[in-house]
N, C-alpha and C positions, 0 to 999 in steps of 0.2 A: 318186428323190423330191428335191426341193429341202431343202434345210440351213439352218442360222440363220448369222448373221454375230455374232458377241459381241466387245464393245469391255471389256476388262475391266481394271482396274487393280489393281497389287500381284500382278503375277504373277511375281515372282523367286522367289519362295518362298510358303511356308504355303499356303493356302487357295485364295488365285488361282492358284499354280502347280499344284496338286491337280486343281481344277476345268478350268482351260484343257487341261491333259493328257486328262481324260476325255471333254470336248467334242470335241477333237481326234479322240480315237480313235472318235469315232462318226461322224467326217466332217465336222462342223462346222469355221466359221472363226470364226477366233479373233484379235484383236488384242490383243496384251497392251502396258500400260503400266507402266513401273517404272523406279526409278533403275538397278536392275542387270540382268543378263540371264540367263537359262535356260537353261542347256546341255541338258536334259530338253528344253523346250518347241522350242529351234532346229532341233531334227532332224525336226518334222513339216511336210511341203510347204504345210500349211493353215494355218500361223503364221505372223505378220508382228509385229514389237515395234517400238515406239516407245521410245527411250531418253528418258525424261525425270524431272523431280523436281517432284512437285506442290504444292511448297512454293513453285513461280516461278509465283504464280496469275495473275500480270499475263499468260504466256505460256500460258495455258492453252486458251484461245478459239483459236489460233493450230494447237496443237496437235492439237484436237479435229478441227478442220476436215480435216488430213491424214488422221485414222483415219477420218473419213465418205467422204472423197474416195477409199480403197482397195475401199469396198464395191460389188460387181458385184450391182447390184439385181436383175439379171435372174435370178441364180442361188442367192438366199435368199428364204425364205417368212416370216422373223422377223428383225428388229435388236433386238437387246437390249444395253443398258448396264449393264453390273455394277460398281457403287462399291464395291470392296473395301479398297481400301486404306487405312491407320489407324496412327495413331502413338498409342501405350500411355504414353510418357513424356512429361512429368514425374512420379514418383508421389512425392510428397510434399506437404505441407503447401503451401497456396496462399502464404503470405506467405514460402515459399522456394523457390519458382518466381520465376524468371528473365523480363522481358519476352518475351526471345528465345524460352525454352521454350513458353510460353503461346501465342505467335505460331503458332510452328513446327507444333504440334500442331495446332492449330484450322485452319491453312492445308491441310496433307494432310488432316484427319479431317473438315472439315465445308465449308471455303469452297469447296477443288476440286470437290468432290462436288456443290454447288450450281451451280458456274457449269458444270461438265461436263452435269448435267440440262438446264442452260437453253439449252447449245449442242445437245444432242443433239435436243431437241423440235424446235428452230428449224433446225437444218440437215437433218431428216428429214421436215419437215411436207409435202416433196410424194412422199413415197416412200409408196405404194399397197402397201403391206404392215403386216402385224401387227408393233407398235413396244411393248418394253417395258423398263421400268428398275426393276433390284434393288438399295438400298442395303442393303448387309451392316451390322446395328446389333449391339446387345449387351444383356444385360440390365442391363448398367451403366447404360443410358441411362433407367431405370426405378427402379433401385435406388442410393442417395446412398451414397459409398464415402469413408473418410478417406484424403486422400493419391492421391486418384484423380479429384480435382473437374474437371480439364480434361477428361481421359477424357471420364467420365461426361457433362459438358456436352456434350463433342461429340456423343456417341451420342443423346443425350436431343434436341437440335436436327437429327440427321439423320431420328430419327421424327417429330417435328412438321412437319419440311421435307417429309417425303412425305405426309403426311396433306393438308398443303396445297396441294401442287401434283396431289396426286389431286383435291380437290375443285373444281381449276382444271380441270383435265381431262375431269372429268366433263360437262361443258356444249360439249364439243366434238364436231366433227362425227366427226373421226377420231382419236380419243383415246389417248393413249401409258398403256397400265396402267404403274403405279409403286406399288411395296410395298419395305418395310422388311422384313428376315429377321433375327430374333435366331437364330444358330445354335447357343445354349447353349455349354457349355464344350467348347472343342477344343485336342486338346494342338499349340500351334503355339509359333511363335518367341515370340507377345508372351507366351504362359505360361510360356516359359522365362526371360526379362527378369523376369517379375514373381517368381520362385520365387527368381532369384539374389540380390533385392537383401537389402541389411541387414535385418534384423527391426526393429532400432533406429529406421532410417531410414524403411521402411514397413512399418508395422504388420501390413498382411495378407498380406506374405509367407509367413507360414505358413500359412496357409488355402489360398494357392496351392499350396503343397507338401503338405499333406495332401491337395488335392483329387487331386494324379497318385498320391500314394503309395496311395489308397483305390479306386484304379480309376473315378473318376469323370468321367475326360476322354474326349471322343469320337475316333476318329481322324480323321482330314483325310479318309480314302475314304469312311468313313460318311456324314460331314456334305456332302461334295461329293455323294454319292449322293441324300439327300434335297434338294441345292440343287437338282439335275437334273430330279428330279420336280417341285418349285415353280415351276422355269421352264416346265414342259409346262402348269401347270396355269393358271386364269383366275380371277383373285381381284378384288372390288371394288377399284379404284381408291385407293390411300393407304392401305391395309390394312397394319398391321401383324401380320408372319406368325411364328408360332414355327417351328422346324425340325420340330417333332413334326407340324406340318400337311403335310409334304413325303411 
């Protein structure tokens, strides 16, 4: 049976690395995009890697062309882009954030996924295969939080962007499926960053610590199992999906 080809951002750690590993073990092809490399993923024959900093948004289109070029279309039944990479910091009140911090977060967490989505749709329009885009969102995209204004805004933007592109694609002859997935609270490096912040600087640090101490965090393995189920399912394009629907 033909397999699927995945382009996943943020594969050097966290959800991106775990999801890529599980897909590779299923026999799928994965092209990972990240600043760093993963010694775990590099062992797989069906894994390729593009070392790239997503804050360099002016070069994203060229990089995406390289990822698309690697696809052997005759060997895959679905092509899927997973915009997973995101930046949590700055975690402080907006008047304490520098221009550089705000720019870098939005470039990685919002602008790069928008450009990648645009390139993916445009560069695969001649492919007679199922095409899907999954944007990894967060509950923070719906719930405002102090000292998290940049992160929350980026995730809210991802949700709205997903819905807009979904509406565009619904009128196409060969539409791309696009959904946004809220994975819930997962024990990743982003959680560690939040927990280790000074309580005076980041008031919600104690909430993140409590979530870990009381066992509220999902494992990466658990959420990636849900994500794999979500990949296989068909949803209305533009839908905001909870991990519980996996």
